Each structure stands twice: as structure tokens, then as C-alpha cells.
C-alpha positions in Angstrom: -10.5 5.5 6.0 -13.9 6.2 4.5 -17.0 4.8 6.1 -14.8 4.4 9.4 -14.0 7.8 10.4 -17.0 8.0 13.1 -16.0 4.7 14.4 -13.0 4.7 17.0 -11.0 1.4 17.0 -9.8 0.6 20.7 -7.3 -2.2 18.9 -3.9 -1.4 17.5 -3.7 -1.0 14.0 -2.0 -4.0 12.3 -1.0 -3.3 8.7 0.9 -6.0 7.4 3.0 -5.3 4.6 2.1 -6.3 0.7 4.2 -9.6 0.7 3.4 -9.5 -3.2 5.3 -6.4 -4.0 8.8 -6.6 -5.0 10.1 -4.6 -2.1 9.1 -7.0 0.4 10.3 -10.0 -1.8 13.6 -8.6 -2.6 13.9 -7.7 1.6 13.2 -11.1 2.5 16.0 -12.6 -0.6 18.7 -9.7 0.6 18.5 -10.3 4.4 18.6 -14.4 3.2 21.8 -13.8 1.3 23.1 -11.3 3.8 22.7 -14.5 6.6 24.5 -16.9 4.5 27.3 -14.8 3.6 27.8 -13.8 7.5 27.7 -17.6 8.4 30.6 -18.3 5.7 32.7 -15.6 6.5 32.8 -16.5 10.3 36.3 -17.4 11.7 34.9 -20.7 12.7 33.4 -21.6 9.3 35.1 -24.8 7.4 32.7 -24.8 4.4 34.1 -23.8 1.1 32.6 -22.3 -1.9 30.7 -25.4 -2.5 29.1 -24.9 1.3 28.4 -21.4 0.3 26.7 -22.0 -3.1 24.6 -24.7 -1.8 23.8 -22.5 1.5 22.9 -19.8 -0.8 20.3 -21.6 -2.7 18.6 -23.2 -0.1 18.1 -19.8 1.8 16.9 -18.0 -1.4 14.9 -21.0 -1.9 13.1 -20.8 1.3 12.6 -17.2 1.0 10.7 -17.3 -1.9 8.7 -19.7 -0.6 8.1 -17.8 2.7 7.2 -15.3 0.1 4.9 -16.6 -1.9 3.2 -18.3 1.1 2.6 -15.1 2.9 1.3 -13.4 -0.4 -1.2 -15.8 -0.6 -2.3 -16.0 3.1 -2.1 -12.4 3.6 -6.2 -11.9 3.2 -6.7 -14.6 5.6 -4.0 -13.3 8.3 -5.7 -9.6 8.1 -8.6 -11.2 9.1 -7.1 -12.0 12.2 -7.8 -8.9 15.3 -5.4 -6.9 16.8 -1.6 -7.9 16.3 -2.2 -11.3 15.9 -1.6 -11.1 11.9 1.8 -10.5 13.0 1.8 -13.5 15.2 0.4 -15.6 12.2 3.4 -14.2 10.2 6.0 -14.9 12.3 4.8 -18.3 12.8 4.3 -19.1 9.0 7.7 -18.1 8.5 9.5 -20.0 11.3 7.3 -23.4 10.2 8.3 -23.3 6.6 11.8 -22.8 7.6 11.6 -25.8 9.8 10.0 -27.8 7.1 12.4 -26.6 4.6 15.5 -27.5 6.9 14.0 -31.0 7.7 13.9 -31.5 3.5 17.2 -30.2 2.7 18.6 -32.4 5.6 16.9 -35.3 3.5 18.2 -34.9 0.7 21.6 -34.2 1.7 21.6 -37.9 3.3 19.9 -39.5 0.2 22.4 -37.8 -2.3 25.1 -38.3 0.3 26.4 -34.6 -0.1 28.0 -34.5 3.5 27.1 -31.0 4.2 25.0 -31.5 7.3 25.9 -33.4 9.9 24.3 -37.2 9.9 21.8 -37.9 12.5 21.9 -34.4 14.0 19.2 -32.2 14.6 21.5 -29.1 15.4 20.8 -27.8 11.5 17.2 -28.0 12.0 17.1 -26.3 15.5 19.7 -23.3 14.6 17.9 -22.6 11.2 14.4 -22.2 13.3 16.0 -20.2 16.0 17.9 -17.6 13.4 14.4 -17.7 11.4 12.6 -16.5 14.6 15.2 -14.0 15.7 15.3 -12.6 12.0 11.4 -12.8 11.6 10.7 -10.8 14.6 13.2 -8.0 13.4 11.7 -7.8 10.2 8.1 -7.9 11.4 9.0 -5.1 13.7 10.6 -3.3 11.2 7.6 -3.2 9.2 5.2 -2.6 11.5 7.3 0.7 12.7 7.4 1.7 9.3 3.4 1.2 8.5 2.9 3.3 11.7 5.2 5.8 10.4 3.7 6.3 6.8 0.0 6.5 9.1 1.4 9.2 10.9 2.5 10.9 7.9 -0.6 10.3 6.0 -2.2 11.9 8.8 -0.3 14.7 9.2 -0.6 15.5 5.4 -4.0 15.1 5.7 -4.4 17.5 8.4 -2.4 20.1 6.1 -4.5 19.6 3.4 -7.8 20.4 5.7 -5.9 23.5 6.5 -5.1 24.5 3.1 -8.9 24.0 2.3 -9.8 25.6 5.3 -7.7 28.9 3.9 -9.1 28.7 0.1 -13.1 28.9 1.6 -13.2 32.0 3.3 -11.2 34.1 0.8 -13.3 32.4 -2.0 -17.0 32.7 -0.3 -16.3 36.3 0.9 -15.9 37.5 -3.1 -18.8 35.5 -4.0 -21.2 36.8 -1.5 -19.8 40.4 -2.4 -21.0 39.7 -6.0 -24.5 38.8 -5.1 -25.0 41.7 -2.7 -23.8 43.8 -5.8 -26.5 42.2 -7.9 -29.5 42.2 -5.5 -30.0 45.9 -6.5 -29.4 46.1 -10.0 -30.7 42.8 -11.4 -32.7 40.7 -9.4 -33.0 37.8 -11.7 -29.4 37.8 -12.2 -28.9 37.8 -8.7 -31.3 34.7 -8.3 -29.0 33.0 -10.8 -26.0 33.9 -9.1 -27.4 32.6 -5.7 -28.1 29.1 -7.6 -24.6 29.0 -9.1 -23.5 29.9 -5.5 -25.4 27.1 -4.3 -23.2 24.6 -6.1 -20.1 26.4 -5.2 -21.0 26.5 -1.7 -21.8 22.9 -1.7 -18.1 22.1 -3.0 -16.2 24.5 -1.2 -18.1 23.4 2.6 -18.5 19.8 1.5 -17.4 17.1 4.2 -15.8 14.5 1.9 -12.9 13.5 3.2 -10.7 12.6 0.3 -11.7 16.2 -1.2 -12.0 14.1 -4.7 -14.2 14.7 -7.5 -13.9 14.7 -11.2 -12.3 17.0 -13.8 -15.7 17.3 -15.8 -17.4 18.4 -11.6 -14.2 20.8 -11.4 -14.9 22.4 -14.8 -18.5 22.9 -14.3 -17.6 25.0 -11.0 -15.4 27.0 -13.2 -18.3 27.6 -15.3 -20.4 28.5 -12.5 -17.8 31.0 -10.8 -17.1 32.7 -14.4 -20.8 33.1 -14.8 -21.1 35.1 -11.5 -17.9 37.0 -12.4 -19.3 37.7 -16.1 -22.3 39.3 -14.1 -19.8 41.7 -12.5 -17.4 42.6 -14.8 -19.7 42.2 -18.0 -17.7 42.6 -21.4 -14.6 43.3 -19.4 -14.1 39.4 -18.8 -13.7 37.5 -22.1 -13.2 33.9 -21.6 -11.5 31.1 -24.0 -11.8 27.5 -23.8 -9.4 25.3 -25.3 -10.1 21.6 -24.0 -9.0 18.7 -26.1 -9.2 15.2 -25.5 -8.9 15.2 -21.6 -10.9 12.3 -19.6 -14.0 14.0 -18.2 -13.8 11.6 -15.4 -10.3 11.7 -14.1 -9.7 12.3 -10.6 -9.6 16.2 -9.7 -9.4 17.1 -5.7 -12.4 19.5 -5.3 -11.5 23.2 -5.9 -8.5 23.1 -7.5 -8.9 24.6 -10.6 -11.2 27.4 -9.5 -9.1 29.1 -7.2 -6.6 29.3 -10.2 -9.2 30.8 -12.5 -10.2 33.3 -9.9 -6.6 34.5 -9.4 -6.6 34.8 -13.2 -9.9 37.1 -13.2 -9.0 39.0 -9.9 -5.3 39.7 -10.5 -5.4 39.7 -14.4 -8.8 41.0 -15.9 -10.0 42.9 -12.6 -7.5 45.5 -12.7 -7.6 46.8 -16.3 -9.8 49.3 -17.4 -10.6 47.5 -20.8 -10.3 44.2 -19.3 -9.1 41.0 -20.6 -9.1 37.4 -21.9 -8.8 34.4 -19.6 -7.6 31.2 -21.5 -8.4 27.7 -20.3 -6.1 25.0 -22.2 -5.9 21.2 -21.7 -4.5 18.9 -23.7 -3.6 14.7 -23.3 0.1 13.7 -23.2 -0.1 9.6 -22.6 -0.9 9.1 -19.0 -0.8 12.9 -18.4 -3.0 16.2 -18.6 -1.5 19.1 -19.0 -3.9 22.0 -18.1 -3.1 26.1 -18.2 -4.8 29.1 -16.8 -3.7 31.9 -18.7 -4.3 35.4 -18.1 -3.2 39.0 -19.3 -0.4 40.5 -17.1 -1.6 44.2 -15.4 0.8 46.4 -14.7 -0.4 47.4 -11.6 -1.0 44.5 -9.5 -4.2 43.8 -7.5 -4.5 44.9 -3.8 -4.2 41.8 -1.4 -1.9 39.4 -3.7 0.6 37.4 -1.6 1.0 34.3 -3.8 -0.8 32.2 -0.7 -3.4 30.6 -3.1 -0.7 29.6 -5.4 1.2 27.9 -2.7 -2.0 26.2 -1.5 -2.7 24.6 -4.6 0.9 23.5 -5.4 0.8 21.8 -2.2 -2.3 20.3 -2.7 -1.2 19.2 -6.0 1.9 17.5 -4.4 -0.3 15.6 -1.8 -2.8 14.2 -4.1 -1.1 13.6 -7.3 2.5 12.7 -5.7 6.0 13.2 -7.5 5.1 12.8 -11.0 2.9 16.1 -10.9 3.9 19.7 -11.1 2.6 23.1 -11.1 4.3 25.9 -12.9 3.5 29.9 -12.7 5.1 32.8 -14.0 4.7 35.4 -16.4 5.2 34.6 -20.1 5.5 37.8 -21.9 2.7 40.1 -21.2 1.0 36.9 -19.8 1.0 35.1 -16.8 0.5 31.5 -17.2 -0.1 28.5 -14.7 0.5 24.8 -15.9 -0.6 22.0 -14.3 0.8 18.7 -15.2 -0.9 16.0 -13.6 -1.2 11.9 -13.9 -4.5 10.8 -15.2 -6.4 8.7 -12.4 -9.8 7.3 -12.2 -11.7 8.6 -9.6 -12.3 4.9 -8.4 -8.4 4.3 -8.6 -7.3 6.6 -5.5 -3.6 5.5 -4.2 -2.0 6.3 -0.9 1.5 8.5 -1.0 
């Protein structure tokens, strides 16, 4: 978590589920309905459809009250240390069931429905015991699920770190070669190139844990890279930009587009004696943005091409944007086109996947 990465905690994590979410509320309702159904189907049960209907109504009502109460109390429960938030949730569930059972017994007596034995506390006791056991089982499930999701996120984050590390050396090696070639030929151009490289190095070697910037920042990094390659390739490299209606403040992982543009230059333009044109297209379609990097398809592939760059970008897209995003790459006529379909997310609205 940003801001706490250097502060290890000795206490166990207590990630309570979001009791305001539909999946958790649905789980409470389904578990309650299953309990009533199993009790009605038991061989010793003497209740008919009338008892089953009233029991279902009572249990679902209690489940809804529990869900709403835990939804409202969750911010306060999260302030408790260690695993005490789970104990607090369990206590709230049991207390609500006890109060609901006492109220139901009182209403049964007042309305003379005779569904609950009069003058007996068995109904309240049994319901409290069932709530205690089921509540503990559900909370254990939510705890294990949260721990599994945390481990999965940690593994995914480590994988992204490895992918980022594999991108950096290749990019920096090529850039330094460009600077070395310019120092003797054009010192002024070499100085400008070093300034561009300083910005690219800052992005490539940044320590931001989320590796997130904005689309505008990523496009500026692409422009700096193309400026460097323009000095090296001259008129052989032509760039056309067709960016329309894209939100420049949309969230974008750092160095997501630059490796794709680098591939376009290295494998599409550089092998051709006459050079070629790299086209950057961007359009918006509702809540999605479509970005294309289009380059000429060389007859003789550049030496060293293995597809790792495209695979790395594909995996980073899947990690940062989830299943709604996609990346396609392949030849189209005499051109090679990489197409990114990305959901538009503002930088401050980072979601966990």
C-alpha cells in the first residue's frame, strides 16, 4: 500500500469484506435460505408450508438487517487492531439474531400464531447457536478469501516488477548507443538527446510502486523517444499522429506505449533502406479508448526480435486494466498493427483486480 511500504506491521491483516456489496449481501441471504430449507426438510420437522414461509421471511429479514448494520458499522470496526474487527462482526451478527428472535417470539405470542412454543427460550437459544456457528464459518471463509486475494495481488505485483525490469535494460541500452553515436557527429544534438534521455530514465527507473502515470505523460515520453530516433535515422523515420478525443488525464502504466513504438521503429522502419512511416492512432469509444501503433512490415526481420516486448506489454495490460482490456498484434497487408483496447480510468480512480 502506498505510504506504508516501509512500515512493516507485526499485526495480522484484517481485511473485512465489503458488507455493502451485492455479493456479500447475496451470500447472507442465500445462507439464510439454505438454513431454513434444511430445517424444513429435516425428518423431525413438523412445520408445513405455512411454517416454512414464515421462517423464510424471518430469516431473510434478519439477514438484511445484519447486512445493513455491518455495512454502516464497517468503518468503525476496521479501526480495531488485529483480528478484533472479525470478532466485532461476529458479535454484531449474534446480537442481531438474538434480538430478532426475541421480537419474533413476542409477535408470535401477541398474534397467537402458535409457531413458536410459548414460554420457552429454546427458539432464541437455538437461533443464537446457529448464528454463532454460521457466522464464524462465513467469517473464516471471508478471511481466507481475503488472504488469498492479497497473495495473488502480491504475486501479480512481483510479476509486473519482473516485466518492468526486463523492459528497462533493452530500452536503456539502445538509447545510450544513440547518444554515443551523436556525441562525435553533432554535440548540440547529443546535448538535447541527453535531456530527453533524462526524462526517459526517470520513467524507466522510477520507484513508483503503482507504475501509473497519465496518457499525456506517456505520449510525451513517446515523443522524446521519437525525437532521439529521428536524430539517428533522419528522414528515414516519418511519424504521423492521429490522436482524437482521448482523455489525456486517463490512467496509463508508465512505459506501456514506448516499448511498442520502439518495436515499430526497430523492426519496421530500421530494416528498410528507404525507411518508413510509424502511425499513432487514438480514438475514444464510450468508456474505452482504442490506441493503434502501425508500422511497415519489413521483409527481413530485425536481428534479436523474439516477441518478448509484445508479450510483456500484453501481460501488463491484463494486470493493470483487467479483463475488459485487450491487445492484438499482427500483420495487416504490408503493415504491422498493434491495437490496444483500454478502459478509461482516471489516475486517482485506481482499482484493485
